[in-house]
Steps between C-alpha positions, in 0.01 A plus 500: 500500500158500666607340832756766599289618799452138614874430466571807719251385764651152500848653543378633836442141616860390435622304801144423601400154610219306330327173575465329156427134419539396862846657544648833597677713233678834487448735211850573371456655159245666270598457138311761295657393169364143534191603695575263788604479864767283659457329832748325729394212716511607867602209724734462793702236327460564126529226250792593278486407136789504253475781244630423154677752283414581137679183387301272732797446733415510875706781655345618828237435762206742522181534704170398342328776310171531320400737220137594456336698215339824602245519212289234324454466127184713511677798654367449853694379803615142499329257727837414661562867589158534655553190711842629605361840606225334703775332703693820576618497862536849651827570666505379862672831602207711376362755743134417442314495828765705676257777584297306757337685760 
């Protein structure tokens, strides 16, 4: 698998917040076997949708999630991933700028 290094780097961003398609999302999973990432919508009052089981029967409410491909068909990075990474929002608790003086 050629993207192992990229998958490892994306793992370091788990829990990170991203501005994507006009909304805030949290990276909750990197799926190396399907070459994709999973995002959860980040809102104060999430819209809950009903998740269906394998038989199509509604069985529980879940938060909105979004799955994006990591690679495109040509072996490069997918456009969706690049747009997502452009919207990465550094943690507000970071210590950048703490050495003022």
